[in-house]
N, C-alpha and C positions, 0 to 999 in steps of 0.2 A: 708700509702697506703690507698686511698680512691677514690671513685667515687661521683660526683656531677651531677645534673640535675638542670637546668633552664628553665622554661616555656618562651616562646618567642611569639612574636606576628608575626604570617607569616600565608600565606594561604596554604602552602604546609608542614610546620614543625610545629610539636607541642612542643617539647622541643630540648635542646642541652644539652649533657652531656660530661664528660671527665672522664676517669678511667686512673689515673696517674700510678698504677701497670703495666697495659698493654699499657701506651702510645698511649691511642685510644681516638679520637673523637668519640662520640656518637650522632647519629642525631635518633631521634623518630619521623617518618613521621606522618601526620594525617590520614593515613591508618592503623597506629598501627604498620608497621613495624620499626624495628630499624637496621639501619646501623653502621657499625664500620669503621673507617678508621685508619689504622695503621701508627705510626711514627710521628703523628702530636702533637706539644708540646702544653702545657696548655696555654700559651699565646695566640695561634692562636685560640684554642676553646673559649677562654673569649672573645677575639674579635670578633669571629663569632657571639656568644651570644648576643653581643651587636649592632650587623649590623642593619642599617636601612631596609636592605632586606636580611633575613637570607638565603631564596632560591638562590639569586642572587650570595650571597657570595661563598655559597656551591659550586654553578656552577663554579663560577671564580676561587676560591682561593682551592678547596678541590678535586672536581671530577677530575679524569684522572692525579691527581698529588700526590695522596697517594693509598696503596693499600686497598681495601674495600672487604668487605664481609657483608652478613645479617646474624645477630645473634638471630633475632626472626621475 
């Protein structure tokens, strides 16, 4: 059980993380808020962290597909 974070180059996203115990994708936005998306597998989180446009990938692959909550 672990959580990892990866810095990304993005205008909206500071870094992408994953909590394997909770199976949650974590997105730390540039404004400091952290979103958690439930039910995302780790492979998807890894692909997202390597996407050429992380913000676009979040919009097309994550938002409105997985339950969302703010954790901070």
